[in-house]
C-alpha positions, 0 to 999 in steps of 0.5 A: 426474544427482542424486537429488532429495530432497523434504523436505516432507509437503505433498501439493500439492508432491508432486503438482506435481513429479509433474505435471512429471515430476520423480522424487524420494524424500521425506525427513521434516524436523522442525523448529520453525517457531515459531522464525521470528518476523519479520512480514515475508512474503519473509523468513519464507518465506526462513528457513523454507525455509532452516531446513527445508532445513538440518534434513535430512541429505544423502547423496552425490549428492542434491539437498534441496528445501524450500519454505514458502508464506505468505499476506500481506495489509496487513502480516500473514502469515496461516498455516495457520488454527487453527480455524473462527473463525480461518478465517473471520477471515482469509477475511473480511479477504481478501474483496474485496481483493488479497493476496500469496502468497510461496513461499520455495524452498532448493535444497541440494546438497553443493556448492551452495545456491539460495534464491529467493522468488516472489510472486503477487498474488491478488484475491478476490471480495466474499464474503457471510458465507454463502459464507465459511461454506459454504467452511469447512464444506468443511474445504478451509481447515484445512491451507492458508495463508491458509485456502484452496486455489486448487487446490480449491474455493478457486478459487470465491473467486479473481477473478484473479491476477498471477503464478505460479498454481502459486506459489499452490499451494505451489511455483513449478514453472516457476522451480524447474525452471530452478533445478533444471537448475543441479543437473543435475535435469530432468523426465523 
């Protein structure tokens, strides 16, 4: 069995791996994400996952895991908000509408590489300005793509989802576990 290396600073991805009891160690990756300029969300998350995964050194018997998640609405990618106004703008656009959440995942060992993309559709309730401002005041939106966290207070914004809930959190854990089996990595 190989050693899984999570090359991510996301506390949500760490939490999801712990939730399903997959042992891992952390390794920092540092890439300039701005070099990925495509506005195609599937290409963006795929390219970012690969960029992150290939920037991390690989040692004997290790398996590197990287991921990237974006929100897409009407042809635009919504990343993490820059400030309150940016968060307000994103949440106003998502209000009462369906958007997509894409996560690109790369798994890499010495001899193999797997890249896959998961998509989930999320529908928001119609939100008024006060509801949006109240949510922004929690500071929850600021480290999350699309300015919301479905696993925290942002759950109040969500009317329904079609697809993998955990993908919206940041890691499609059910599919990931199945892919990791190919690398002899299993939940304990």
